[in-house]
C-alpha positions as CSV (number, residue, x, y, z in Angstrom):
1,M,101.4,141.6,136.5
2,S,99.7,145.0,135.8
3,D,98.0,143.9,132.6
4,P,94.2,144.3,133.0
5,L,93.7,140.9,131.4
6,Y,95.8,139.1,133.9
7,E,94.2,141.1,136.8
8,R,90.8,139.8,135.7
9,L,92.1,136.3,135.3
10,E,93.6,136.5,138.8
11,T,90.2,137.6,140.1
12,L,88.5,134.7,138.5
13,E,91.2,132.3,139.9
14,T,90.6,133.7,143.4
15,A,86.9,133.1,143.0
16,G,87.6,129.5,142.1
17,L,86.2,129.7,138.6
18,V,89.5,129.1,136.7
19,R,92.8,127.5,137.4
20,V,96.3,128.0,136.1
21,L,97.7,125.1,134.1
22,S,101.2,124.1,135.1
23,G,104.0,124.5,132.6
24,Q,106.6,126.9,131.3
25,G,106.2,130.1,129.4
26,E,103.0,132.2,129.4
27,P,100.4,131.0,131.9
28,E,97.4,129.2,130.6
29,Y,94.0,129.2,132.3
30,Q,91.2,126.6,132.2
31,F,87.7,126.7,133.7
32,R,87.6,124.5,136.8
33,H,84.3,123.0,135.7
34,A,82.7,122.4,132.3
35,L,79.4,123.8,133.5
36,T,81.1,127.1,134.3
37,H,82.5,127.2,130.8
38,E,79.1,126.4,129.4
39,A,77.3,129.0,131.5
40,A,79.8,131.7,130.5
41,Y,79.6,130.8,126.8
42,S,75.8,130.7,126.8
43,S,75.6,134.2,128.3
44,L,77.1,135.6,125.1
45,T,75.0,136.7,122.2
46,K,75.5,134.8,118.9
47,Q,77.0,137.9,117.3
48,R,79.4,138.4,120.2
49,R,80.5,134.7,120.0
50,R,81.3,135.0,116.3
51,Q,83.3,138.2,116.9
52,L,85.3,136.5,119.7
53,H,86.0,133.3,117.6
54,L,87.2,135.5,114.7
55,V,89.6,137.4,117.0
56,I,90.8,134.1,118.5
57,G,91.4,132.7,115.0
58,Q,93.3,135.8,113.9
59,C,95.4,135.8,117.1
60,L,96.3,132.2,116.6
61,E,97.4,133.0,113.1
62,A,99.5,135.9,114.3
63,L,101.1,133.8,117.1
64,H,102.0,130.9,114.9
65,P,103.2,132.2,111.6
66,G,104.3,129.5,109.3
67,R,103.0,126.8,111.7
68,E,99.3,127.0,110.9
69,I,99.2,123.4,109.7
70,E,100.1,122.3,113.2
71,I,96.9,123.9,114.7
72,A,94.8,123.6,111.6
73,E,92.0,121.8,113.5
74,L,91.8,124.7,116.0
75,L,91.9,127.4,113.3
76,A,89.2,125.6,111.3
77,Y,86.9,125.4,114.3
78,H,87.3,129.1,115.3
79,F,86.8,130.4,111.8
80,A,83.9,128.1,111.2
81,V,82.1,129.3,114.3
82,A,82.9,132.9,113.3
83,G,81.2,132.2,109.9
84,E,84.3,133.0,107.9
85,A,84.0,130.6,105.0
86,E,87.3,131.0,103.2
87,P,89.7,130.5,106.1
88,A,87.4,127.9,107.7
89,C,87.6,125.8,104.5
90,R,91.3,126.4,104.0
91,Y,92.1,125.2,107.5
92,A,89.6,122.4,107.4
93,L,91.3,121.0,104.3
94,L,94.6,121.1,106.1
95,A,93.1,119.4,109.1
96,A,91.5,116.7,107.0
97,D,94.7,116.0,105.2
98,R,96.4,115.5,108.6
99,A,93.7,113.2,109.8
100,V,93.7,111.1,106.6
101,S,97.5,110.7,106.9
102,T,96.9,109.0,110.2
103,F,93.9,107.1,108.9
104,A,91.5,109.0,111.1
105,Y,88.8,109.2,108.5
106,D,85.9,110.0,110.8
107,E,87.8,113.1,112.1
108,A,88.5,114.2,108.5
109,L,84.8,113.9,107.6
110,A,83.9,115.9,110.7
111,Y,86.3,118.8,109.9
112,L,85.0,119.0,106.3
113,E,81.3,118.7,107.1
114,R,81.6,121.6,109.6
115,A,83.4,123.7,106.9
116,L,80.7,122.8,104.3
117,K,78.0,124.0,106.8
118,T,79.9,127.3,107.2
119,V,80.0,127.8,103.4
120,G,76.4,126.9,102.9
121,E,74.7,126.1,99.6
122,E,74.8,129.8,98.5
123,G,78.3,130.5,99.6
124,P,81.4,131.1,97.4
125,A,81.9,128.4,94.8
126,E,85.6,127.9,95.1
127,P,85.8,126.9,98.8
128,R,82.7,124.8,98.4
129,L,84.3,123.0,95.5
130,G,87.4,122.2,97.6
131,V,85.5,120.9,100.6
132,L,83.0,118.8,98.5
133,E,85.9,117.3,96.6
134,A,87.8,116.5,99.8
135,L,84.7,114.9,101.3
136,G,84.3,112.8,98.1
137,D,88.0,111.7,98.5
138,V,87.5,110.6,102.1
139,H,84.2,108.7,101.3
140,S,86.0,107.1,98.4
141,L,88.8,105.9,100.7
142,L,86.1,104.4,102.9
143,R,84.5,102.7,99.9
144,Q,81.3,104.6,100.5
145,G,80.7,105.0,96.8
146,S,77.2,106.5,96.8
147,Q,78.3,109.3,99.3
148,A,81.5,109.9,97.4
149,L,79.7,110.2,94.0
150,G,77.2,112.6,95.5
151,R,80.0,114.8,96.8
152,F,82.0,114.7,93.5
153,L,78.8,115.6,91.5
154,G,78.2,118.5,94.0
155,A,81.8,119.7,93.5
156,F,81.3,119.6,89.7
157,D,78.2,121.8,90.1
158,A,80.3,124.2,92.2
159,W,82.9,124.2,89.4
160,K,80.3,125.4,87.0
161,G,79.7,128.5,89.1
162,I,83.3,129.6,89.0
163,P,84.2,132.3,86.4
164,D,87.1,131.1,84.2
165,A,87.1,127.7,86.0
166,S,90.1,125.6,85.5
167,Q,90.1,122.9,82.8
168,T,92.4,120.8,85.1
169,D,89.7,120.9,87.8
170,F,87.2,119.8,85.2
171,L,89.1,116.7,84.1
172,R,90.1,115.8,87.7
173,L,86.5,115.9,88.9
174,H,85.3,113.8,85.9
175,R,88.1,111.3,86.6
176,K,87.1,110.9,90.2
177,I,83.4,110.5,89.3
178,V,84.3,107.7,86.9
179,H,86.8,106.1,89.4
180,V,84.4,105.9,92.2
181,S,81.6,104.5,90.0
182,T,84.1,101.9,88.6
183,E,85.2,100.9,92.1
184,M,81.6,100.1,93.1
185,K,81.2,97.4,90.5
186,W,80.3,94.1,92.4
187,A,80.1,96.0,95.6
188,V,76.4,96.9,95.1
189,E,73.6,95.0,93.4
190,M,73.0,95.3,89.7
191,R,70.2,97.8,89.9
192,D,72.2,100.1,92.1
193,F,75.3,99.8,90.0
194,E,73.2,100.8,86.9
195,A,72.3,104.1,88.6
196,L,76.0,104.7,89.3
197,R,76.9,103.9,85.7
198,L,74.4,106.3,84.3
199,A,75.4,109.0,86.7
200,S,79.0,108.7,85.5
201,E,78.5,108.2,81.8
202,A,78.8,111.8,80.8
203,S,82.1,112.1,82.8
204,R,83.5,109.0,81.1
205,R,82.7,110.5,77.6
206,S,84.4,113.7,78.6
207,L,87.5,111.7,79.6
208,E,87.5,109.6,76.5
209,S,87.4,112.8,74.4
210,A,90.2,114.5,76.4
211,S,92.4,111.4,76.4
212,R,93.0,111.7,72.6
213,V,94.4,115.2,73.1
214,L,96.3,114.5,76.3
215,E,98.4,111.7,74.7
216,S,99.9,114.1,72.2
217,E,100.8,116.7,74.9
218,A,103.7,116.8,77.4
219,P,103.5,114.1,80.0
220,H,101.4,115.1,83.0
221,P,100.3,113.1,86.1
222,E,96.6,113.7,85.3
223,T,97.1,112.1,81.9
224,V,98.3,108.9,83.6
225,R,95.5,108.9,86.1
226,I,92.8,109.5,83.4
227,M,94.2,106.7,81.2
228,T,94.3,104.3,84.2
229,V,90.7,105.1,85.1
230,L,89.6,104.6,81.5
231,S,91.4,101.2,81.4
232,N,89.5,100.0,84.5
233,A,86.2,101.5,83.3
234,A,86.5,99.7,79.9
235,W,86.0,96.3,81.6
236,R,84.1,97.2,84.7
237,M,81.5,99.6,83.4
238,E,80.4,97.6,80.3
239,S,78.0,94.7,80.4
240,R,80.5,93.0,78.0
241,P,84.0,94.1,79.1
242,D,86.0,95.8,76.4
243,W,89.4,94.2,77.2
244,D,91.1,95.6,74.1
245,A,90.3,99.1,75.2
246,A,91.4,98.3,78.7
247,L,94.7,97.1,77.4
248,R,95.2,100.1,75.1
249,H,94.5,102.6,77.8
250,A,96.7,100.8,80.3
251,Q,99.6,100.7,77.9
252,S,99.2,104.4,77.3
253,A,99.1,105.1,81.0
254,V,102.3,103.2,81.6
255,R,104.1,104.9,78.7
256,V,103.2,108.4,80.0
257,G,104.0,107.3,83.5
258,E,107.4,106.1,82.6
259,R,108.2,109.3,80.7
260,L,107.0,111.3,83.7
261,G,109.1,109.4,86.2
262,S,106.4,109.5,88.9
263,A,106.3,106.2,90.8
264,V,103.1,107.1,92.6
265,D,101.3,107.6,89.3
266,L,103.0,104.7,87.4
267,S,102.1,102.1,90.1
268,P,98.3,102.1,89.5
269,A,98.9,102.2,85.7
270,L,100.9,99.0,86.1
271,G,98.1,97.6,88.1
272,A,95.7,98.3,85.3
273,L,98.0,96.8,82.7
274,S,98.4,93.6,84.9
275,A,94.6,93.2,85.0
276,A,94.2,93.7,81.2
277,A,97.0,91.3,80.5
278,F,95.3,88.7,82.7
279,A,92.0,89.0,80.9
280,H,93.9,88.5,77.5
281,G,95.3,85.2,78.9
282,Q,98.8,86.6,79.2
283,L,99.3,85.3,82.7
284,R,103.1,85.6,82.7
285,L,102.9,89.2,81.5
286,S,100.3,89.9,84.2
287,L,102.6,88.4,86.8
288,D,105.7,90.2,85.6
289,T,103.9,93.5,85.5
290,A,102.5,93.0,89.0
291,L,106.0,92.2,90.3
292,Q,107.4,95.3,88.6
293,R,104.8,97.3,90.4
294,L,105.5,95.6,93.7
295,D,109.3,96.4,93.3
296,L,108.4,100.0,92.6
297,T,106.3,100.5,95.7
298,Q,108.9,98.8,97.9
299,Q,111.4,101.5,97.3
300,P,112.3,103.5,100.4
301,S,111.3,106.7,98.7
302,F,107.8,105.5,97.9
303,S,105.4,107.2,100.3
304,D,101.9,106.1,99.3
305,V,100.9,103.4,101.8
306,R,97.6,102.5,100.1
307,E,99.3,102.1,96.8
308,R,101.9,99.8,98.4
309,L,99.1,97.8,99.9
310,D,97.4,97.4,96.5
311,S,100.6,96.3,94.9
312,L,101.0,93.6,97.5
313,R,97.5,92.4,96.9
314,G,98.0,92.6,93.1
315,A,101.2,90.6,93.2
316,G,99.6,88.0,95.4
317,S,96.7,87.7,93.1
318,A,98.9,87.4,90.0
319,W,101.0,84.6,91.7
320,M,97.8,82.8,92.6
321,Y,96.5,82.8,89.1
322,V,99.6,81.1,87.8
323,G,99.5,78.5,90.5
324,G,102.1,80.1,92.7
325,Y,100.1,79.7,95.9
326,S,103.1,79.4,98.2
327,Q,104.6,82.6,96.7
328,A,101.2,84.4,97.0
329,I,100.5,83.7,100.7
330,P,103.2,85.8,102.4
331,L,102.4,88.7,100.1
332,L,98.7,88.4,100.9
333,L,99.3,88.1,104.7
334,E,101.4,91.2,104.6
335,A,98.7,93.0,102.6
336,E,96.0,91.9,105.1
337,S,98.1,93.2,108.0
338,L,98.8,96.5,106.3
339,A,95.1,96.8,105.4
340,S,94.1,96.4,109.0
341,R,96.6,99.1,110.0
342,V,95.3,101.7,107.5
343,Q,91.6,100.7,108.0
344,A,91.2,99.7,104.3
345,V,88.3,97.3,104.8
346,D,88.0,96.5,101.1
347,Q,91.7,95.5,100.9
348,R,91.5,93.4,104.0
349,F,88.5,91.6,102.5
350,N,90.3,91.2,99.1
351,A,93.5,89.8,100.7
352,L,91.6,87.4,102.8
353,S,89.5,86.2,99.8
354,L,92.7,85.5,97.9
355,L,94.3,83.8,100.9
356,T,91.2,81.6,101.2
357,Q,91.5,80.5,97.6
358,C,95.3,79.7,98.1
359,W,94.6,77.6,101.2
360,F,91.8,75.8,99.3
361,R,94.1,75.0,96.4
362,L,96.8,73.7,98.7
363,D,94.3,71.6,100.7
364,R,95.1,73.6,103.8
365,W,91.6,73.4,105.0
366,Q,92.4,74.1,108.7
367,D,94.0,77.4,107.7
368,L,90.9,78.3,105.8
369,L,88.4,77.3,108.5
370,A,90.5,79.0,111.2
371,R,89.6,82.3,109.6
372,E,85.9,81.8,109.5
373,A,85.5,84.1,112.5
374,D,87.3,86.8,110.6
375,W,84.8,86.5,107.7
376,E,81.9,86.6,110.1
377,E,83.3,89.7,111.8
378,I,83.7,91.5,108.4
379,E,80.2,90.6,107.3
380,R,78.8,91.7,110.7
381,L,80.6,95.1,110.8
382,F,80.5,96.2,107.2
383,P,78.0,96.3,104.3
384,Q,79.0,94.7,100.9
385,E,79.5,98.3,99.6
386,R,82.5,98.6,101.9
387,T,84.0,95.1,101.3
388,G,83.0,93.8,97.9
389,P,80.9,90.6,97.3
390,V,81.5,87.8,99.8
391,C,80.0,85.2,97.5
392,F,83.4,83.6,96.5
393,P,84.8,83.0,99.9
394,L,81.4,81.7,101.0
395,A,81.6,79.2,98.1
396,L,85.1,78.0,99.1
397,R,84.0,77.6,102.7
398,A,81.0,75.6,101.5
399,A,83.2,73.3,99.5
400,V,85.5,72.6,102.5
401,H,82.5,71.9,104.8
402,A,81.1,69.6,102.1
403,R,84.3,67.6,101.9
404,R,84.4,67.4,105.7
405,G,81.0,65.8,105.7
406,D,79.1,68.8,107.2
407,S,76.5,68.9,104.4
408,A,74.0,71.2,106.2
409,E,76.6,74.0,106.8
410,A,77.9,73.5,103.2
411,E,74.4,73.8,101.7
412,A,73.6,77.0,103.8
413,L,76.8,78.6,102.7
414,A,76.3,77.6,99.1
415,D,72.8,79.1,99.0
416,R,74.0,82.4,100.5
417,S,76.8,82.5,98.0
418,M,74.5,81.9,95.0
419,R,72.0,84.6,96.2
420,I,74.8,87.2,96.4
421,M,76.2,86.1,93.1
422,L,72.9,86.5,91.3
423,G,72.1,89.8,93.0
424,T,75.5,91.2,92.0
425,W,76.1,89.7,88.6
426,G,72.7,88.5,87.4
427,S,72.2,85.1,85.8
428,S,74.8,85.7,83.1
429,N,77.7,88.1,82.4
430,W,80.1,86.4,84.8
431,L,83.8,87.1,84.3
432,R,86.2,84.4,83.4
433,N,87.5,84.1,87.1
434,A,83.9,84.0,88.4
435,H,84.1,80.3,87.5
436,Y,82.2,78.6,90.3
């Protein structure tokens, strides 16, 4: 080869500094030792490094037109080190989406944090908004509510700095702020939840105001999502749950979702309707709605794994509350298995909580006690913010130990359960199914 580049590479190879990787096509070279790589890289000035990373990023784009998503991680890295905020953020969002699709949440956070550092606090508002919102989404999936809320609020601040900012972005960010605050009910102690509630109150008022207009317009996925979030907020965010509002919003969400024909948006709306029907004592309607949702998510074309997981948990819960423990158990076991696969700690916890109650009602004490190691593992590895309150399964385990004559263990479990219950709910304001 007469190309000066290859001549220099051959010189380096002869000197034992690099080696040619085996394979077909154009030859690829690699440093023989990491220290050689580090020494060569350290010899470059910061400005020269940035220039080289920019050229590498641009070359990769040119070499892989239309396939950028396949090397998004690499492109995000090179443009980030080059200090190019816009492409670094664009490719970081693609890389994070790919990581989330394989449940590699820590990788997604790493890509996005690097992109956010590249943008900086004084950088362009639009890419900062996109990265902050994506960070909030990943933290929300991990049930890290405080971090998610902080990122969404930061994204909203970025939105304010965009000329002619989109009203759709405005509503979506408010929805996510209310959603993550709502999800943290019972996952944190009362004083911490009050701070979350206050932080999201303005967003909730904005959604309530917008909902009256959205219902009269053409059906839109965001309308379904807003109505669903408002339904859940009506009973989770109030000290005295407003179940009438919860039912009204859920019914609106289902109506719009059915008109829209979007299964992914209709499913959580049905979940909200099932919860509201349960609270109104309409247990058969709650079950029928949960089973309708389950059937929807079991269709081959349904692609949202987490929504399918929640529909399994919801159907198992609805069966349990009408006494169908035997029908609930296989659904909940499937939900628990799927939750482990997609690293949904909260759903694994919830499914195991419901299984514990079913086994207790069926006097299957051995099944219940056989899973105590699982409970201890969850409590050891994850804070309550990630799982939800462990007080109820603790109380059930206490009851079983008491009936088996192990009064010391039963008393210790019962005391722990009560402390968590009082810290999470207070001495009053317990929901109808917080009956112990």
